[in-house]
ROVOPA-731378 format. One record per residue (C-alpha): residue in three letters; chain; x, y, z. Coordinates in nm, 2 decimals, m for minus. Example, Ala and Ser with C-alpha at 12.3 -4.5 7.8 and 13.67 -1.06 7.14 Angstrom:
% ROVOPA-731378
<atom><rest>Ala</rest><kette>A</kette><u>1.23</u><v>m0.45</v><w>0.78</w></atom>
<atom><rest>Ser</rest><kette>A</kette><u>1.37</u><v>m0.11</v><w>0.71</w></atom>
***
This chain:
% ROVOPA-731378
<atom><rest>Unk</rest><kette>A</kette><u>m1.27</u><v>5.79</v><w>m17.64</w></atom>
<atom><rest>Unk</rest><kette>A</kette><u>m1.19</u><v>6.17</v><w>m17.73</w></atom>
<atom><rest>Unk</rest><kette>A</kette><u>m1.57</u><v>6.23</v><w>m17.73</w></atom>
<atom><rest>Unk</rest><kette>A</kette><u>m1.70</u><v>6.27</v><w>m17.42</w></atom>
<atom><rest>Unk</rest><kette>A</kette><u>m2.07</u><v>6.32</v><w>m17.39</w></atom>
<atom><rest>Unk</rest><kette>A</kette><u>m2.16</u><v>6.50</v><w>m17.11</w></atom>
<atom><rest>Unk</rest><kette>A</kette><u>m2.53</u><v>6.38</v><w>m17.12</w></atom>
<atom><rest>Unk</rest><kette>A</kette><u>m2.39</u><v>6.02</v><w>m17.06</w></atom>
<atom><rest>Unk</rest><kette>A</kette><u>m2.20</u><v>6.15</v><w>m16.78</w></atom>
<atom><rest>Unk</rest><kette>A</kette><u>m2.48</u><v>6.30</v><w>m16.64</w></atom>
<atom><rest>Unk</rest><kette>A</kette><u>m2.68</u><v>5.98</v><w>m16.66</w></atom>
<atom><rest>Unk</rest><kette>A</kette><u>m2.40</u><v>5.80</v><w>m16.50</w></atom>
<atom><rest>Unk</rest><kette>A</kette><u>m2.39</u><v>6.01</v><w>m16.21</w></atom>
<atom><rest>Unk</rest><kette>A</kette><u>m2.77</u><v>6.01</v><w>m16.16</w></atom>
<atom><rest>Unk</rest><kette>A</kette><u>m2.78</u><v>5.62</v><w>m16.19</w></atom>
<atom><rest>Unk</rest><kette>A</kette><u>m2.51</u><v>5.59</v><w>m15.93</w></atom>
<atom><rest>Unk</rest><kette>A</kette><u>m2.70</u><v>5.84</v><w>m15.69</w></atom>
<atom><rest>Unk</rest><kette>A</kette><u>m3.01</u><v>5.61</v><w>m15.74</w></atom>
<atom><rest>Unk</rest><kette>A</kette><u>m2.82</u><v>5.32</v><w>m15.66</w></atom>
<atom><rest>Unk</rest><kette>A</kette><u>m2.66</u><v>5.47</v><w>m15.33</w></atom>
<atom><rest>Unk</rest><kette>A</kette><u>m3.02</u><v>5.59</v><w>m15.22</w></atom>
<atom><rest>Unk</rest><kette>A</kette><u>m3.20</u><v>5.22</v><w>m15.27</w></atom>
<atom><rest>Unk</rest><kette>A</kette><u>m2.90</u><v>5.06</v><w>m15.12</w></atom>
<atom><rest>Unk</rest><kette>A</kette><u>m2.96</u><v>5.32</v><w>m14.77</w></atom>
<atom><rest>Unk</rest><kette>A</kette><u>m3.29</u><v>5.24</v><w>m14.77</w></atom>
<atom><rest>Unk</rest><kette>A</kette><u>m3.26</u><v>4.89</v><w>m14.80</w></atom>
<atom><rest>Unk</rest><kette>A</kette><u>m3.01</u><v>4.90</v><w>m14.52</w></atom>
<atom><rest>Unk</rest><kette>A</kette><u>m3.24</u><v>5.13</v><w>m14.30</w></atom>
<atom><rest>Unk</rest><kette>A</kette><u>m3.54</u><v>4.90</v><w>m14.37</w></atom>
<atom><rest>Unk</rest><kette>A</kette><u>m3.35</u><v>4.56</v><w>m14.29</w></atom>
<atom><rest>Unk</rest><kette>A</kette><u>m3.24</u><v>4.72</v><w>m13.96</w></atom>
<atom><rest>Unk</rest><kette>A</kette><u>m3.61</u><v>4.82</v><w>m13.87</w></atom>
<atom><rest>Unk</rest><kette>A</kette><u>m3.71</u><v>4.46</v><w>m13.94</w></atom>
<atom><rest>Unk</rest><kette>A</kette><u>m3.43</u><v>4.31</v><w>m13.72</w></atom>
<atom><rest>Unk</rest><kette>A</kette><u>m3.51</u><v>4.55</v><w>m13.44</w></atom>
<atom><rest>Unk</rest><kette>A</kette><u>m3.87</u><v>4.45</v><w>m13.46</w></atom>
<atom><rest>Unk</rest><kette>A</kette><u>m3.83</u><v>4.09</v><w>m13.48</w></atom>
<atom><rest>Unk</rest><kette>A</kette><u>m3.58</u><v>4.11</v><w>m13.18</w></atom>
<atom><rest>Unk</rest><kette>A</kette><u>m3.85</u><v>4.33</v><w>m12.96</w></atom>
<atom><rest>Unk</rest><kette>A</kette><u>m4.10</u><v>4.05</v><w>m13.06</w></atom>
<atom><rest>Unk</rest><kette>A</kette><u>m3.89</u><v>3.77</v><w>m12.93</w></atom>
<atom><rest>Unk</rest><kette>A</kette><u>m3.66</u><v>3.92</v><w>m12.65</w></atom>
<atom><rest>Unk</rest><kette>A</kette><u>m3.93</u><v>4.02</v><w>m12.38</w></atom>
<atom><rest>Unk</rest><kette>A</kette><u>m4.04</u><v>3.64</v><w>m12.31</w></atom>
<atom><rest>Unk</rest><kette>A</kette><u>m3.64</u><v>3.54</v><w>m12.28</w></atom>
<atom><rest>Unk</rest><kette>A</kette><u>m3.50</u><v>3.85</v><w>m12.14</w></atom>
<atom><rest>Unk</rest><kette>A</kette><u>m3.78</u><v>3.85</v><w>m11.89</w></atom>
<atom><rest>Unk</rest><kette>A</kette><u>m3.72</u><v>3.53</v><w>m11.78</w></atom>
<atom><rest>Unk</rest><kette>A</kette><u>m3.34</u><v>3.61</v><w>m11.74</w></atom>
<atom><rest>Unk</rest><kette>A</kette><u>m3.39</u><v>3.84</v><w>m11.55</w></atom>
<atom><rest>Unk</rest><kette>A</kette><u>m3.63</u><v>3.72</v><w>m11.33</w></atom>
<atom><rest>Unk</rest><kette>A</kette><u>m3.40</u><v>3.43</v><w>m11.27</w></atom>
<atom><rest>Unk</rest><kette>A</kette><u>m3.08</u><v>3.66</v><w>m11.19</w></atom>
<atom><rest>Unk</rest><kette>A</kette><u>m3.30</u><v>3.89</v><w>m10.97</w></atom>
<atom><rest>Unk</rest><kette>A</kette><u>m3.42</u><v>3.56</v><w>m10.78</w></atom>
<atom><rest>Unk</rest><kette>A</kette><u>m3.06</u><v>3.45</v><w>m10.74</w></atom>
<atom><rest>Unk</rest><kette>A</kette><u>m2.93</u><v>3.80</v><w>m10.63</w></atom>
<atom><rest>Unk</rest><kette>A</kette><u>m3.19</u><v>3.81</v><w>m10.34</w></atom>
<atom><rest>Unk</rest><kette>A</kette><u>m3.14</u><v>3.44</v><w>m10.26</w></atom>
<atom><rest>Unk</rest><kette>A</kette><u>m2.78</u><v>3.53</v><w>m10.20</w></atom>
<atom><rest>Unk</rest><kette>A</kette><u>m2.85</u><v>3.83</v><w>m10.00</w></atom>
<atom><rest>Unk</rest><kette>A</kette><u>m3.06</u><v>3.64</v><w>m9.76</w></atom>
<atom><rest>Unk</rest><kette>A</kette><u>m2.83</u><v>3.40</v><w>m9.71</w></atom>
<atom><rest>Unk</rest><kette>A</kette><u>m2.69</u><v>3.43</v><w>m9.33</w></atom>
<atom><rest>Unk</rest><kette>A</kette><u>m2.30</u><v>3.40</v><w>m9.33</w></atom>
<atom><rest>Unk</rest><kette>A</kette><u>m2.30</u><v>3.43</v><w>m9.73</w></atom>
<atom><rest>Unk</rest><kette>A</kette><u>m1.92</u><v>3.54</v><w>m9.84</w></atom>
<atom><rest>Unk</rest><kette>A</kette><u>m1.88</u><v>3.89</v><w>m9.91</w></atom>
<atom><rest>Unk</rest><kette>A</kette><u>m1.77</u><v>3.85</v><w>m10.25</w></atom>
<atom><rest>Unk</rest><kette>A</kette><u>m2.11</u><v>3.65</v><w>m10.33</w></atom>
<atom><rest>Unk</rest><kette>A</kette><u>m2.29</u><v>3.94</v><w>m10.19</w></atom>
<atom><rest>Unk</rest><kette>A</kette><u>m2.12</u><v>4.21</v><w>m10.39</w></atom>
<atom><rest>Unk</rest><kette>A</kette><u>m2.17</u><v>4.01</v><w>m10.71</w></atom>
<atom><rest>Unk</rest><kette>A</kette><u>m2.55</u><v>4.01</v><w>m10.62</w></atom>
<atom><rest>Unk</rest><kette>A</kette><u>m2.54</u><v>4.37</v><w>m10.57</w></atom>
<atom><rest>Unk</rest><kette>A</kette><u>m2.39</u><v>4.45</v><w>m10.89</w></atom>
<atom><rest>Unk</rest><kette>A</kette><u>m2.59</u><v>4.20</v><w>m11.08</w></atom>
<atom><rest>Unk</rest><kette>A</kette><u>m2.94</u><v>4.39</v><w>m10.92</w></atom>
<atom><rest>Unk</rest><kette>A</kette><u>m2.78</u><v>4.72</v><w>m11.01</w></atom>
<atom><rest>Unk</rest><kette>A</kette><u>m2.73</u><v>4.60</v><w>m11.37</w></atom>
<atom><rest>Unk</rest><kette>A</kette><u>m3.07</u><v>4.47</v><w>m11.43</w></atom>
<atom><rest>Unk</rest><kette>A</kette><u>m3.20</u><v>4.83</v><w>m11.27</w></atom>
<atom><rest>Unk</rest><kette>A</kette><u>m2.98</u><v>5.01</v><w>m11.52</w></atom>
<atom><rest>Unk</rest><kette>A</kette><u>m3.14</u><v>4.77</v><w>m11.82</w></atom>
<atom><rest>Unk</rest><kette>A</kette><u>m3.48</u><v>4.84</v><w>m11.71</w></atom>
<atom><rest>Unk</rest><kette>A</kette><u>m3.40</u><v>5.25</v><w>m11.73</w></atom>
***
């Protein structure tokens, strides 16, 4: 082990750097695929949930004599939905 070859060290360093590059590229590619799949599936599910949430919130606000806590919750829900749309 007293005989250390500098070419072998350079080869190992390059191998480790290449493995890191491939790993990072794979991670980024996987994240891209996950985002793309979520975009395809989430609009229909999220759209239905938002519509249901808005209907519930507006129904609570339209009731005469509804309690103030329910009105406050409805207003918060509507504000959240508007914030998500931005």
